[in-house]
C-alpha positions as CSV (number, residue, x, y, z in Angstrom):
1,M,63.3,57.4,103.0
2,T,62.6,60.2,100.1
3,Y,63.2,63.7,100.5
4,T,61.5,66.6,98.7
5,N,63.5,69.6,100.3
6,P,65.9,71.0,98.1
7,D,68.1,72.2,100.9
8,K,68.0,68.7,102.5
9,I,68.9,66.9,99.2
10,K,71.7,69.5,98.7
11,E,73.2,69.0,102.4
12,L,72.9,65.1,101.7
13,M,74.9,65.4,98.5
14,I,77.3,67.4,99.9
15,L,77.9,65.1,102.9
16,E,78.1,61.9,100.5
17,E,80.6,63.9,98.5
18,I,82.6,64.7,101.7
19,S,82.4,61.2,102.8
20,Q,83.3,59.6,99.6
21,T,86.2,62.1,99.4
22,A,87.2,61.1,102.9
23,K,87.4,57.3,102.0
24,D,89.5,58.0,99.0
25,S,91.8,60.3,100.8
26,A,92.3,57.4,103.4
27,H,92.9,55.3,100.4
28,D,95.3,57.5,98.8
29,L,97.3,58.2,102.3
30,R,97.8,54.4,102.2
31,T,99.1,54.4,99.0
32,A,100.3,57.5,98.0
33,S,104.4,58.4,98.2
34,S,103.6,62.0,99.2
35,R,101.2,63.4,101.5
36,H,100.6,66.6,99.6
37,Q,97.8,65.1,97.5
38,F,96.2,63.8,101.0
39,G,96.8,67.5,102.5
40,A,94.9,69.0,99.4
41,R,92.2,66.7,99.6
42,Y,91.6,67.0,103.4
43,Y,92.0,70.9,103.2
44,W,88.7,70.6,100.7
45,I,87.0,68.1,102.9
46,A,87.3,70.6,105.9
47,T,86.2,73.7,103.8
48,K,83.2,71.6,102.8
49,A,82.4,70.7,106.0
50,L,82.8,74.3,107.5
51,H,80.7,75.6,104.9
52,L,78.1,73.3,105.7
53,F,78.2,73.8,109.2
54,L,78.2,77.7,108.7
55,K,74.9,77.6,106.6
56,D,73.3,80.6,107.7
57,D,76.4,82.5,109.4
58,D,78.4,81.9,106.2
59,L,80.4,85.4,105.5
60,P,78.7,85.9,101.9
61,V,75.0,85.2,103.7
62,L,75.9,87.6,106.6
63,E,77.0,90.3,103.8
64,K,73.9,89.9,101.9
65,S,71.5,90.0,105.0
66,C,73.6,93.2,106.1
67,Q,72.7,94.8,102.8
68,E,69.1,94.1,102.8
69,E,68.7,95.2,106.2
70,L,70.7,98.6,105.3
71,A,68.6,98.8,102.0
72,E,65.3,98.7,104.1
73,E,66.8,101.3,106.7
74,L,67.5,103.7,103.9
75,E,64.2,103.1,102.1
76,T,62.4,103.8,105.5
77,Y,64.7,106.6,106.4
78,I,63.8,108.6,103.1
79,K,60.1,107.7,103.2
80,E,60.1,109.0,106.9
81,N,62.1,112.3,106.3
82,P,61.6,113.2,102.5
83,E,63.1,116.6,103.1
84,A,66.2,115.4,104.9
85,S,69.6,116.9,103.7
86,E,72.2,114.4,102.1
87,D,74.4,114.9,105.1
88,A,71.7,114.1,107.5
89,C,70.8,111.0,105.6
90,Y,74.6,110.0,105.3
91,D,75.0,110.6,109.3
92,Y,72.2,108.2,110.1
93,I,72.8,105.6,107.7
94,S,76.8,105.6,109.0
95,E,75.4,105.1,112.7
96,R,73.0,102.3,111.4
97,I,75.7,100.7,109.4
98,W,77.7,99.8,112.6
99,Q,74.6,98.8,114.4
100,I,73.8,96.5,111.6
101,A,77.2,95.2,111.6
102,D,77.4,94.6,115.0
103,S,74.0,92.7,115.4
104,N,75.1,90.4,112.6
105,T,78.5,89.4,113.8
106,P,78.3,86.0,115.3
107,I,78.7,85.4,118.8
108,Y,79.6,81.7,119.0
109,T,83.2,81.1,119.2
110,S,82.8,78.0,116.7
111,T,81.3,80.1,114.0
112,I,83.7,83.0,114.5
113,D,86.8,80.4,114.5
114,A,85.1,78.9,111.4
115,L,84.8,82.1,109.3
116,H,88.3,83.2,110.2
117,Y,89.5,80.0,109.0
118,L,87.8,80.1,105.8
119,Y,88.0,84.2,105.3
120,G,91.0,85.0,107.5
121,H,92.7,87.1,105.1
122,A,90.0,89.3,104.0
123,L,88.8,89.8,107.6
124,D,92.5,90.4,108.9
125,Q,92.5,93.0,105.8
126,A,89.4,94.7,107.0
127,Y,90.3,95.3,110.4
128,Q,93.8,96.6,109.2
129,N,91.9,98.9,107.0
130,A,89.8,100.1,110.2
131,G,92.9,101.1,112.0
132,F,91.4,99.5,115.4
133,G,94.7,98.1,117.0
134,D,97.5,95.6,116.8
135,G,95.4,92.3,116.7
136,Q,95.9,91.5,120.4
137,E,92.6,92.7,121.6
138,D,90.2,90.1,123.4
139,H,87.7,89.0,120.8
140,Y,89.8,89.9,117.8
141,K,88.4,87.6,115.4
142,Q,84.9,88.6,116.2
143,I,86.2,92.3,115.7
144,T,87.7,91.6,112.4
145,I,84.2,90.1,111.2
146,C,82.4,93.2,112.4
147,C,84.7,95.5,110.5
148,Y,84.4,93.4,107.3
149,L,80.7,93.4,107.5
150,E,80.7,97.3,108.1
151,Q,83.3,97.9,105.2
152,T,81.3,95.8,102.9
153,M,78.0,97.6,103.9
154,S,79.7,101.0,103.3
155,A,80.8,100.1,99.7
156,F,77.1,99.0,99.2
157,Y,75.8,102.1,100.4
158,Q,78.3,104.3,98.3
159,E,77.1,102.2,95.1
160,L,73.6,102.7,96.2
161,R,74.5,106.5,96.1
162,E,76.0,106.4,92.8
163,K,73.2,104.4,91.2
164,K,70.2,106.4,92.6
165,G,71.9,110.0,92.8
166,A,72.7,111.7,96.3
167,L,71.0,109.8,99.1
């Protein structure tokens, strides 16, 4: 069977690479005197597999989606309210940032766990910066993702303000 879809070809190449690495790792485990090399390869395989599993829910993809949605919201607001003050625009966008972050935060536990495995340090740092609590809350991992998306969109909005002047 011949594939022409570039995404499908890339996916198959990654799967083949993961498969070959798994075979090599299994052989290395039998022959190596140290398990360290196997652990590094297993981590690489797990990381590749998680990125493949996440596809459209990977953190960089979620960030880009949020930023695009925010840029569209900002453009629409400015067109509909050309006389709005900078404070009014900021208030509107600040509220929309939370709504966009919330709507783009994954809801499935497997996706949330995978994202936290891959990006846990950055997510935990965003949570701590938000000052919500001590990490013992229900849905803690999901909250960290929402905080991260909110903070990246806030930074994106600040960059837009600096590039285009006061918005």
